[in-house]
C-alpha positions in Angstrom: 28.2 26.8 45.5 26.9 27.6 42.0 27.2 24.0 40.9 25.0 22.9 43.7 22.0 24.9 42.3 19.8 22.9 40.0 16.6 23.4 38.1 14.2 20.9 39.6 11.2 21.7 37.4 9.7 24.1 34.9 6.2 25.5 35.3 3.9 28.3 34.1 4.3 31.3 36.4 1.3 30.8 38.6 2.1 27.2 39.2 5.7 27.9 39.9 4.6 30.4 42.5 2.4 27.8 44.1 5.1 25.2 44.2 7.6 27.7 45.5 5.3 28.5 48.4 4.9 24.8 49.2 8.7 24.2 49.2 9.4 27.3 51.3 6.7 26.2 53.8 8.7 22.9 54.2 12.0 24.8 54.8 13.4 24.3 51.3 15.0 27.4 49.8 14.2 28.0 46.2 13.9 30.8 43.6 12.5 31.3 40.1 14.3 32.2 36.9 13.4 33.0 33.3 10.4 35.0 34.3 8.7 37.4 31.8 9.4 40.7 33.6 6.8 42.5 31.5 4.0 40.1 31.9 5.0 37.5 34.5 1.5 36.0 34.7 1.8 34.6 31.2 5.3 33.2 31.6 5.1 29.5 30.6 8.7 28.4 31.1 9.6 29.5 34.6 12.5 27.5 36.1 12.3 26.5 39.7 15.8 26.3 41.2 16.8 24.6 44.5 19.9 23.3 46.2 20.8 19.9 44.9 20.8 18.3 48.3 17.1 19.2 48.7 16.2 17.4 45.4 14.6 14.2 46.8 12.4 16.1 49.3 11.5 18.8 46.7 10.5 16.1 44.1 8.1 14.5 46.6 6.4 17.8 47.2 6.2 18.6 43.5 4.6 15.3 42.8 2.0 15.9 45.5 1.2 19.3 43.8 0.9 17.7 40.4 -1.5 15.1 41.8 -3.7 17.7 43.3 -3.8 19.8 40.2 -3.8 16.9 37.7 -6.4 14.3 36.7 -7.3 13.5 40.3 -8.1 17.2 41.0 -10.2 17.5 37.9 -12.3 14.4 38.7 -12.9 15.7 42.3 -14.0 19.1 41.1 -16.3 17.7 38.5 -17.9 15.4 41.0 -18.5 18.3 43.3 -19.9 20.5 40.6 -22.3 17.8 39.6 -24.0 16.9 42.9 -27.0 15.0 41.9 -28.0 13.4 45.2 -28.4 15.1 48.6 -28.8 13.0 51.7 -30.7 14.6 54.6 -30.8 12.8 58.0 -33.9 13.9 60.0 -35.3 13.3 63.4 -38.3 15.7 63.0 -36.7 18.3 65.3 -36.6 22.0 64.3 -32.9 21.5 63.5 -33.6 18.8 60.8 -36.7 20.7 59.4 -34.5 23.7 58.9 -31.9 21.4 57.2 -34.7 20.2 54.8 -35.4 23.8 53.7 -31.7 24.3 52.8 -31.6 21.0 51.0 -34.7 21.9 48.9 -33.0 25.1 47.6 -29.7 23.3 46.8 -31.5 20.6 45.0 -33.3 23.1 42.9 -30.2 24.9 41.9 -28.2 21.8 41.2 -31.1 19.8 39.7 -30.5 17.2 42.3 -32.8 14.7 44.2 -33.2 14.4 47.9 -33.2 11.4 50.1 -34.5 11.8 53.7 -33.3 9.2 56.2 -34.5 8.5 59.7 -33.0 6.0 62.1 -35.4 5.0 64.9 -34.4 3.5 68.2 -33.7 -0.2 68.4 -35.0 -1.7 71.7 -33.3 -5.0 70.8 -29.9 -3.3 71.1 -30.6 -1.1 74.0 -34.0 -1.8 75.8 -33.3 0.2 78.9 -35.3 3.3 78.0 -38.4 1.1 77.5 -38.5 -0.3 81.0 -37.2 -3.8 82.0 -33.8 -4.5 80.6 -34.9 -8.1 79.8 -38.4 -7.6 78.4 -39.9 -10.6 76.6 -39.0 -10.7 72.9 -42.7 -10.4 71.8 -43.0 -7.2 73.8 -39.8 -5.8 72.4 -40.9 -6.6 68.8 -44.2 -4.8 69.4 -42.4 -1.8 70.7 -40.1 -1.8 67.6 -43.1 -2.2 65.3 -44.9 0.7 67.0 -41.8 2.9 66.6 -41.5 2.0 62.9 -45.2 2.8 62.3 -44.9 6.1 64.0 -41.8 7.0 62.1 -43.5 6.2 58.8 -46.4 8.6 59.6 -44.0 11.3 60.6 -41.9 10.9 57.5 -44.9 10.9 55.2 -46.2 14.0 56.8 -42.8 15.7 56.4 -42.5 14.7 52.7 -46.0 16.0 52.1 -45.2 19.4 53.7 -42.0 19.7 51.7 -43.8 19.0 48.4 -46.5 21.5 49.3 -43.8 24.1 50.0 -42.3 23.5 46.6 -45.7 23.9 44.8 -46.4 27.1 46.8 -43.1 28.6 45.8 -43.5 27.5 42.1 -39.8 26.9 41.8 -39.9 23.6 40.0 -40.0 20.0 41.1 -37.5 18.1 43.3 -37.6 14.3 43.6 -37.9 13.4 47.3 -37.5 9.8 48.6 -37.0 8.5 52.1 -35.7 5.6 54.1 -36.6 4.4 57.6 -34.2 2.0 59.3 -33.7 0.7 62.8 -30.4 1.2 64.5 -27.9 3.9 65.6 -28.2 7.1 63.5 -24.5 7.3 62.6 -24.3 3.7 61.4 -27.5 4.1 59.3 -26.4 7.4 57.8 -22.9 6.1 56.9 -24.3 2.9 55.5 -26.7 4.8 53.2 -23.9 7.0 52.0 -22.2 3.9 50.5 -25.3 2.7 48.7 -26.9 6.0 47.8 -23.6 7.8 46.9 -24.7 11.4 47.7 -22.7 14.4 46.8 -23.3 16.1 50.1 -25.0 15.5 53.4 -27.2 18.3 54.9 -28.2 17.9 58.5 -28.9 19.9 61.7 -26.0 20.8 63.9 -27.9 19.0 66.7 -30.7 16.5 67.1 -33.8 16.2 69.2 -33.0 15.6 72.9 -29.3 16.4 72.6 -28.0 17.1 76.1 -24.3 18.0 75.7 -23.3 21.7 75.6 -21.1 21.4 72.5 -21.6 23.5 69.4 -22.3 20.4 67.4 -24.2 17.3 68.5 -22.6 13.9 68.9 -24.3 12.3 65.8 -23.4 15.3 63.6 -19.8 15.2 64.9 -19.4 11.5 64.1 -20.8 12.0 60.6 -18.5 14.9 59.9 -15.5 12.9 61.1 -16.3 9.6 59.3 -18.1 10.6 56.1 -15.9 11.0 53.1 -18.2 13.6 51.5 -18.9 17.2 52.5 -21.4 17.9 55.4 -23.5 21.0 55.5 -24.6 21.5 59.1 -27.6 23.8 59.7 -28.2 25.4 63.2 -31.8 25.6 64.4 -31.6 29.4 64.4 -30.1 29.7 60.9 -32.4 32.2 59.1 -33.7 30.6 55.9 -34.8 33.5 53.7 -37.3 31.7 51.6 -35.6 30.7 48.3 -33.0 33.4 48.3 -29.9 31.3 49.1 -26.7 32.4 50.8 -24.6 35.3 49.5 -21.2 35.2 51.2 -19.1 32.3 52.5 -16.1 32.6 54.8 -13.3 30.1 54.5 -11.2 30.0 57.7 -7.5 29.6 56.7 -4.7 28.4 58.9 -2.2 28.7 55.9 -2.4 25.0 55.6 -0.9 23.3 52.5 -4.4 22.2 51.5 -5.9 25.7 51.3 -5.7 26.0 47.5 -7.3 22.6 46.8 -9.8 23.2 49.6 -11.0 26.5 48.2 -11.2 24.9 44.7 -13.6 22.4 46.2 -15.5 25.1 48.0 -16.0 27.1 44.8 -17.4 24.0 43.1 -20.2 24.1 45.6 -20.9 27.9 45.8 -20.5 28.8 42.1 -24.1 27.9 41.2 -25.4 30.2 43.9 -23.2 33.2 42.9 -21.6 33.4 46.4 -18.6 35.5 47.2 -15.7 33.6 48.9 -13.8 35.3 51.7 -10.5 33.6 52.7 -9.7 34.9 56.2 -7.0 34.2 58.7 -7.2 35.4 62.3 -3.7 36.4 63.5 -2.4 37.3 66.9 -0.9 40.8 66.8 2.6 39.4 67.5 2.4 37.2 64.3 0.6 39.7 62.1 3.6 40.8 60.0 4.6 37.2 59.1 1.0 36.1 58.6 0.4 39.1 56.2 3.3 37.9 54.0 1.7 34.4 54.0 -1.7 35.8 53.1 -0.2 38.0 50.3 1.4 34.9 48.9 -1.9 33.0 49.0 -3.7 35.9 47.4 -1.2 35.8 44.5 -1.9 32.2 43.9 -5.7 32.9 43.7 -5.0 35.8 41.3 -3.3 33.5 38.9 -5.8 30.6 39.3 -7.6 29.3 36.3 -11.0 29.1 38.1 -11.7 32.8 37.4 -13.6 33.2 40.6 -13.4 36.3 42.8 -11.9 35.6 46.2 -11.4 38.3 48.9 -8.4 37.6 51.1 -8.2 39.2 54.6 -6.2 38.9 57.7 -7.5 40.1 61.1 -5.2 40.9 64.1 -7.0 39.6 67.2 -5.9 37.3 70.0 -9.2 35.4 70.3 -9.8 33.6 67.0 -13.6 33.1 67.8 -14.1 36.8 68.5 -12.3 37.6 65.3 -14.4 35.3 63.2 -17.6 36.5 64.9 -16.7 40.1 64.3 -15.8 39.4 60.6 -19.1 37.5 60.0 -21.2 40.4 61.3 -19.2 43.1 59.4 -19.3 41.3 56.0 -22.8 39.6 56.2 -21.3 36.1 56.0 -24.0 33.5 55.5 -21.8 30.3 55.6 -18.7 29.2 57.4 -16.5 26.7 55.6 -13.8 24.5 57.2 -11.8 21.4 56.3 -10.8 18.5 58.6 -7.2 18.6 57.4 -4.9 19.8 60.1 -7.5 22.3 61.2 -7.1 23.5 64.8 -10.3 25.5 64.5 -12.3 22.5 63.4 -11.1 20.5 66.4 -12.1 23.3 68.8 -15.6 23.3 67.5 -16.2 20.2 69.4 -15.0 21.6 72.7 -18.0 22.4 74.9 -15.8 24.8 76.9 -15.6 27.3 74.1 -19.3 27.4 73.3 -19.8 30.7 75.1 -17.3 32.4 72.9 -18.8 31.2 69.6 -21.6 33.7 69.2 -21.8 33.1 65.4 -22.7 29.4 65.6 -26.3 30.2 66.6 -27.3 31.3 63.0 -24.5 30.5 60.6 -24.5 27.1 58.7 -21.2 25.2 58.7 -19.8 23.4 55.7 -17.1 20.9 56.6 -15.3 18.8 54.0 -12.2 16.6 53.8 -9.2 17.8 51.7 
């Protein structure tokens, strides 16, 4: 059996621990050798050993890790750290006004500019709400023109109020521009993302006149699913404490392979605001022992991470995941909930209207969703 054990790669200790965790998660047995027993964290030549038959599968996983933590990772992190443009879709509802307040603070901290965008109804595409389905073209054009004029007045009024707010707070200037286009909101927002290239989208969880009972409105849901950049979704009842930004952020972990990279991305956003990151997993009592081992392993990876950012790792034993998160948010004064779309069961459940009653926290906690 001894001749079937091979050294598949050599890494610094912290990286070797990370790769070992990935391999074991995929059912590949492995172990480390040549570890500095006195100071393992500084060991630079740790050998990762596996069964020879697992070589091809292990190499594929190792390459994935190298890609995440190589040049591609560095470029991603730098892009996040250097957000210079913030896109804020508005519909002049209380939800979107609240989103503008958050955008102003982020823009100030990151020295970024803001672009507001409003998509107004297009009667040429769907004339039903305006009476006759087959109204004369001149009448439809007049309706469209009236809607555009009204939208411009509302947008100019909003921009004026935001600039007045900035002057009153005396916290520096923020460049604010806006765009008004006719069409479906999701199409307009996604189109502007391509041309404007924002680093983040900040929008309300719901829009004016939203009728469904879900936690997140249909437009916000579509933007979160389709946009390739992070989306910060602000509930109407989120308490905006002037220009004192959030303090604590909770990252909900499912022990997914993407957790390390996802938290690196998250830190890129919250570092300028001095926020503390809580990495939390809600475990059923039956799985608590196994999940605790997984969390301890994840915590060790953060301990050896080069980002030098303090992260609290907790595991809560509770059958109902939403009650667990809600309780943790209240106990630790969490100001922001962060999720990724990558294999995230919790993320998918957010769009289920049937669980709205359980999600007490959604009424006042902003939600940051990003792809990983």
